C-alpha positions in Angstrom: 237.5 10.8 102.0 237.5 13.1 98.9 237.4 10.1 96.6 234.4 8.7 98.5 232.5 12.0 98.1 233.3 12.0 94.4 231.9 8.4 94.1 228.8 9.5 96.0 228.3 12.5 93.7 228.8 10.1 90.7 226.1 7.7 92.0 223.7 10.6 92.5 224.5 12.0 89.0 223.9 8.6 87.4 220.6 8.3 89.2 219.5 11.7 88.0 220.7 11.0 84.5 218.4 8.0 84.3 215.4 10.2 85.1 216.0 12.2 82.0 215.8 9.2 79.7 212.5 7.9 81.0 210.2 9.6 78.5 210.4 7.0 75.7 211.1 3.8 77.7 209.4 0.5 77.6 208.0 -1.1 80.8 211.1 -3.3 81.1 213.4 -0.3 80.7 211.4 1.7 83.2 211.5 -1.1 85.8 215.2 -1.7 85.4 216.0 2.1 85.7 213.7 2.4 88.7 215.4 -0.6 90.4 218.8 0.9 89.6 217.8 4.3 91.0 216.5 2.8 94.2 219.6 0.7 94.7 222.0 3.5 93.9 220.1 5.8 96.3 220.1 3.3 99.1 223.8 2.6 98.5 224.6 6.4 98.6 222.8 6.7 101.9 224.5 3.8 103.5 227.9 4.9 102.1 227.3 8.3 103.6 226.5 6.7 107.0 229.7 4.6 106.7 231.7 7.8 106.0 230.3 9.4 109.1 231.1 6.3 111.2 234.6 6.2 109.7 235.1 9.9 110.6 234.1 9.3 114.2 236.4 6.2 114.4 239.4 8.2 113.1 239.0 10.6 115.9 239.7 7.7 118.3 242.5 6.4 116.1 240.5 3.5 114.6 239.4 2.6 111.1 236.6 0.7 109.5 237.1 -3.1 109.3 238.8 -4.0 106.0 236.0 -6.5 105.1 233.5 -3.6 105.3 235.6 -1.6 102.9 235.9 -4.5 100.5 232.1 -5.0 100.7 231.6 -1.4 99.7 233.9 -1.8 96.7 232.0 -4.9 95.6 228.7 -3.0 95.8 230.2 -0.1 93.7 231.5 -2.7 91.2 228.0 -4.3 90.9 226.4 -0.9 90.5 228.9 0.0 87.8 228.1 -3.3 86.1 224.4 -2.7 86.3 224.8 0.8 84.8 226.8 -0.7 82.0 224.2 -3.3 81.2 221.5 -0.7 81.5 223.2 1.4 78.9 223.6 -1.6 76.7 219.8 -2.3 77.0 220.5 -5.7 78.5 217.8 -5.6 81.1 218.1 -9.2 82.4 221.8 -8.7 83.0 221.0 -5.4 84.6 218.6 -7.1 87.0 221.2 -9.8 87.8 223.8 -7.2 88.8 221.2 -5.2 90.8 220.1 -8.4 92.7 223.7 -9.0 93.6 224.2 -5.3 94.6 221.0 -5.5 96.7 222.2 -8.6 98.6 225.6 -7.1 99.2 224.0 -3.8 100.3 221.8 -5.7 102.8 225.0 -7.2 104.3 226.7 -3.8 104.3 223.7 -2.1 106.0 223.4 -4.7 108.7 227.1 -4.3 109.5 226.9 -0.5 109.8 223.5 -0.4 111.4 221.8 1.1 108.4 218.8 0.2 106.3 
C-alpha cells in the first residue's frame, strides 16, 4: 500500500513538473505534455479508486484479481515510457505510448467501475 502511494505521488509530481516546462514549448510539445498530464491524472484517480476497493476487499479477506494488478503495472510502464520519450523530445513515440496507456486505462477503469 505504501509503495502504491509513492507511485501515486510520483505520477502527480511528474504531472506538476510538466507544467513548469510549458513556457517555451512548441505546439507539438504542448499537446504531448497535455496528453501526458491528462492520462497521468486519470491513471492516478483510477489507481486511487482501486486502492480503496482493495482496502475494502482485504477487510473481507479478499484481494484484487491478479489480472487487474498486472494491468495496473502495464499502465505504469506505458506512462514511464511516455515520460521517457517526452523527456527525449520524441513526441510521436510519446503519443504512441500514451495511446497504449489510454487503451489499457480504459480497460482498467471498466473493470473497477471507474472512468
